[in-house]
N, C-alpha and C positions, 0 to 999 in steps of 0.2 A: 373625254376618251382618251387615256394614255396607253399607247400600244407600240411595240417595236415591230411586230409583223402580224399579217391578218390572213386568214383562211376564209374563202368565200364560196358558199353554195352558189350555183349558176341559176337553175329554172327556179323563179319565184323569189330569188334573192337578188341577184345581179339583173336578170332578165324578165320582162314582162311577157313571159311564155306560158304561164300555167293556163290561161284561157284557151290556148290551143290544144294543149294536152287534155283538158276537161271536155272539149267539145269536138275531140277527134272522131267519135261515133257519128255524130250529126252531121258533120262535115263529109264524111265518107257516103253517107246516104245521100246527101243533096247532090253529090258529085255524079251520082247516077240518075238525077232527075226525079229523085223521090222524095215525099214528106216524111220526116222522121216522127215518131210518137213523142209526146212532151217529156217522158221520162226516160228517153233512151239514154242519154249521157249518164244519168244517175245509176241505172242498171249495169252498163257497160264498164264504167270507171273502177269498179271493184274486181274486174275480171282481167286476165292476162289478154294481151294482145290478140292472141289467136282465138281465144275464147270469146272475146268481145265481138270479133269479126263473125264468128259463127253465129252468135246471138243476132247481130244486124242481119245476117243472111236469113235466119228464121223468121224474124219479126218482120223485116221490110221486104223480104223477096228480093234481096240483092243477087245478081248473077256471079258465077264464079264459085271456086272453093273458098274455105276460110284463108287458106295459105295465100291465095291469089289476092284476096281483099287485103290481108295482112302486108302485102307487099305494096299495094295501092297506098295503104296508111303510112307506111314508112316513107313513100316517095312525097306525100303531102308534108310529113314532118320536115324532112329534107329540104324541101323547098322552102318552107316557113324560115328554117334556120339559116338558108342561104341568102335569102331574098328581103324578108319581112320583120324579122325579130328586132325587138328595140330594148333599151335599157330601162330599167325602172327610172322613175322621174327623179331628177336630182342626182342621180347617181356619178355621173361623169364629173361635176364639180366636187362631188365628195372624194372620188378616187384621186383627183388632181391634187387635192389638199394632203391626202396621205402621202402621194408619191412625193410631193414637195417637201414634206416633213422626212422622208427618209424611210417611210414604212415599206418593207418588202411584202408582196402580196402574191398569193397563191390561190388557184381554184381547185376545189374538191368537189366533183359532181358524179352523179350516176349516169349522165349521157356519155356515150361511147365518144372517144377522143376525136375522130373526124368531124363529127356534127359539133361537138362542143368548141372545137377550134373554129369552124366555120360560123357558129352562132357569135362567139366573141368579137370574130372580125366583122360581121355584118353589124353588130350593134356598135363598133367603133370603140370597143373597150380592150382588145386584145394587147395593147402595148403597155397596158398597167401592170400586167402579171409576169412574174418570173416564171410560171409554169402552170401545167395542169396535171393533176392525178385523177384517175377515174376509179370507181369502186370496182370496175372489171379488173383493172390493172392492180388494185389493192388486193383482190381475191376476197372482198368481204363487202356487204352492202351496210349502208348507214344504219339499218335496223339492227344489224347482227353485231356490229362492233365499230370501233373507232379507227381502224387501220388506215383508212382514207385520209383521214385528219393526222395520223401520226407519220404517215410518210411525207405528207405536205410539210410538216413541222421539221422533219429531218432535212428536207431540201431548202427549207428556209434557214437552217442553221441557227433556229431560235430554241426558246423553251416555253413552256406552257404559261408560266407566269406572265411573260410579256406578249403572249399571242392571243388574239381574239377570234373566234369562230363565228361567222355570220351565217345564221340559217333562217329559213322561214317556216319549216316544218317542225312540229313539236317533236316528233320521234328522234330526228335527226339531232335537234339541239340537245335532247335529253342525252343522247349517246356521247356527244362531246362535252357537255358538262360533267356526266359521270367520269369520263376519262381525265378530268382535271384541266380542262380547256376553260378560259373565260369566254363567255357567250355573249353574243347580240342577236337578239330575235328581230326579224325584218317583216313588218307586216305584209302579208298577201292574202287577198279574199279567199283563196283556195284553202286556207288552213283555218278551221272552224274554233279551234282551242287558243284564243287569243289571250284570254285570261291567265291560263295556265303558262302560256309563253311568257307573260309579263312577270309571273310569280317565280319562274325557273331562271330566266336570263338575267345577266348582270345589267345589261343595256337593252332597252326596248325602241325600236326605231319605226314610228308609224309612217315616216317617209324621209328619204334621203335629203329631200329639200329642207327638212327642218334641221339637218345637221350642218348644211352649208350656211343656212341664216344665221347660225349660232356663232359663226366663225367672225 
């Protein structure tokens, strides 16, 4: 993999954080001493945070308003990012190799800056990156367009020919590819469309451990 600069998604790509996001409804219900129904996460994950909390309240009899429950969920997410989040296996040696080779790296994430900064620090990888740009700052989500990658590229002072975007989600990788970036798909079990990721991406990474083993 020859590259001059790299742009990394955070959740599911750099960080092993998607299980937290996927199980947030169940975690909320259990925090109130209740037992969630088996399909609760599946029902809630397609909804907004507030809608999901309203459904949890309806199905499980949680106390409080949906707004109060949403505040509890955000507090749980913040605790996870500040205390418990970990990098994907093999990531730190891989980033170390890139840094040693002079590759400039940036993070492009949908997570808001304070939590993103906390998460990267907790995972012990904040020192590898020249900066972070969020979709909120870019004014455009990854489903809607490539502005978050374009901003990262400008800050890296690089070009698309020499830059690889690392993503775990199919929709985000497709956005980057259609914008002319080289792309690397990173496996995460939260993304069911792995064959399509393999087809679209220039590189497919089952695990960062395989990248360092090849060095």
